[in-house]
N, C-alpha and C positions, 0 to 999 in steps of 0.2 A: 224228653229223654235225650241225653247226649249220644250222638252217633260217632263211632270211631272208624277210622280208615286204616291204612296199612301201617305197619311198623317199619321204619326206615332201617335199611341194612347199614352195617358199618364197613367201610372200605378196608379190604385187607392191606396190611402194612401201612395204613394211613393214620398217623397219630392225630392229625387235625380232625379227621372224621371220628375217631375214638373219643376225642374230647368234647365235640359239639353235637354229636348225633343223639337225639332223644331216645331213651330206652323204652318208652311207653308208646302205645298206638296213638297216632295223630287224631285230633278232633276234626271231624269232617265239617267243611264250610257248608252252610245251608245252600240248597240249589238256587234260591232267590239271590243270594249274595254272590255265588260263584258265577251265575249267568251275567251279572252286571259288570264283571271285571273287564276293563279295557284300558290298558296303559295309555295315558294321555299327558303330554307335556305342553303346557301353555307356551305361547310364543315369547313370553317374557323371560325365558331361560337365558337369553342373551348369548347365544352361541356365535362365536366368530367362525366364519367359514374355514379359516386356516387351521382350526382345531382338528379337522378331519384328515389333515396331512401330517401323519406321525413320522414321516421320513425326514423331516427337517424341524429344527427348533423354531424357525420362523421363515417367512418368505425371504429368499435371497441368501439364506444361510447354507452351508455345505450339507449335502445329503449324507445321511448316516451310512455306516458300513453295512454291507450285506445286500441281499436281494430285495429290491423294492417290489411290493405286491399291492394289488388292488383287491379289496374285499367288497362285494356288493350283495344285496339280498333284499327280500321283501318280508315285512312283518305282517302276519295276518292272524285272524282268529280261526277257530276250528271250521268255520263255514267258508273260509277263503276271503273274508272281508278284510280290507286293508286296515291296519291300525296306524292312524295318522298322527303326526306331531308327537311321536314318542321319543324321549331322550335316550340315545344310545351312547353309553360310555364304554371305552375300549382300553385295554391294557395288555401288554405282552412283553416278554423278555427280549433282549437284543439278540443279535445273530450268534452270540457266544452262549446264550442261555442264562444271562444275568438280568435281573430287574434293577431298575434305578430306584432302589428303595433301601432305607437304612437297615431293614431287617434281613436283607440279602447279604449274608456274610460268606458267600461261596468262594470268594477270591477269584472268580472268573473276571475277564476284562470288562471294564465299563467303556461305553462309547460316548464321548463328550458331545456328540451330535445327535444322540438318541435319548429322548426322555421316556418314551414307551407308554404314554397315555394320550387319549384323544376323545373327542365328543362330536356327535352329529345328531341331527333330528330327522326322523322319517318324514317323507313328503306326503302329498295328498293321496298317493297311491300306495303308501306304506313302504316305499323304497328307501334304502339307505346306502351310503357308500363311504368308505374311508380308505386311506393308503397307509401302509405300514411296512416294516421290514420283516421278512420271514424269520420267525423266532428260532432259536436253537433249543435243543433238548438240554436237560440238566439233571445232575445226580441229586435227587431229593432226599434219599436216605443212604448216606455213605456206609452206615453200619450194616446194611443188608444188601447194598448194591442195587437199590431200586431207583430207576430213572423216571422222570416225567417226560413224555413225548412233546414234540412241538405242539403248541396250542395258543389260542388267543382268547382272552376272557372278554365277555360282553355283558353289560348290564342294560336291561330294558326297564326304563322308569316312566311311570305315569302317575301324577298326583302323589299319593302316599304308597303306591304299589311299586315294588321293585323285584324283578326276576333276573337271575344271573345264570349264564350258560357259558359254554366253551366251544370253540370251533377247533376241530382236530384236522390233521393233514393225512391224507391217504398214504398208506405204505410205510409210515414211520415204524421202525423196528421195535419201538417201546410201547406202541399202542396196546397190545394185548395184555401187558402186565400192569397197565395203569389202573389204579383203584377206581377212579371215576368211570372208566370205560367198562370195567367188570360189572359195576352196578347198573350200567345202562342196558346190558344184555343185548337183545335184538334191536333196541332203539339206537344203538351206536351209530349206525349208518346215517341217521338224521343229523348227527353232529359232526360230520365230515364235510369240509368245504369241497365243492366240486370245481376242479381246476379248468380254466379255459384260457385260450390264447388272447393276447393283447397286441396284435401286430401293429407296428408303427407307433406304439406308445412307449413311454419311458419306464414300463414295468417289466419285471421278469415274466409275470403271468398274472392272471386274475383268479379269484375264487368266489364262487356263488354260494352263499350260505343263507337260505331262507329259514325264517323263524316262525313257528306256529305256536300260538299260545292257546291252551285249553283243548278240550276234546279228547278223543281216545288215542290220537297219534301226535302228541305235541313234541316240540323240541325238548330234550331233557334239560331241566333246570336243576341247579344245585339245591334249591329249596322247594322242589316240586312236591306238592301236597296231594296230587291226584292219586 
């Protein structure tokens, strides 16, 4: 007999959510299959270490405009065991709030020194690190005046499995009205990067963003089926 889980809510004022969110209860993944999930990226992904530095197009090139930041974290399962060799893909808007993407027709300034995408792989202890530019907020729905707060997208990929989440910034005035944040409810705090100082480094500051996959208190993923 098929077992059903929760029905996913539709984010308020979010056209994308309205178009892609299933209207029927989700099928529950059997416990035996759920327990076996562990994102894993084989070493043959061919990651160039420079891909983790999103502040420059390439080594020796000018640094992008804005505040350079370091983002670090650990990817674990619900029992605190590290998830090793997982491919972490990152993308975020530039300091003005614009993506380097053909579908971003906001008219906000582009930065010729900022592509806004990067990749890295978690190490043997599940740790990851990348550098980026603190993104700007942007007006996502001009018709109703809804803004998207500063955020960084992250994809955690292993084999055929892929989970996508977002890291938010504490104190952003647009956080509370963000559709994704509203759906997270009390889990929102788990999706805020914890700021720390980087004395003597070439960063404005660092952010710790630990990612937990599975269990009762996971990081909130956009395609969360728990």
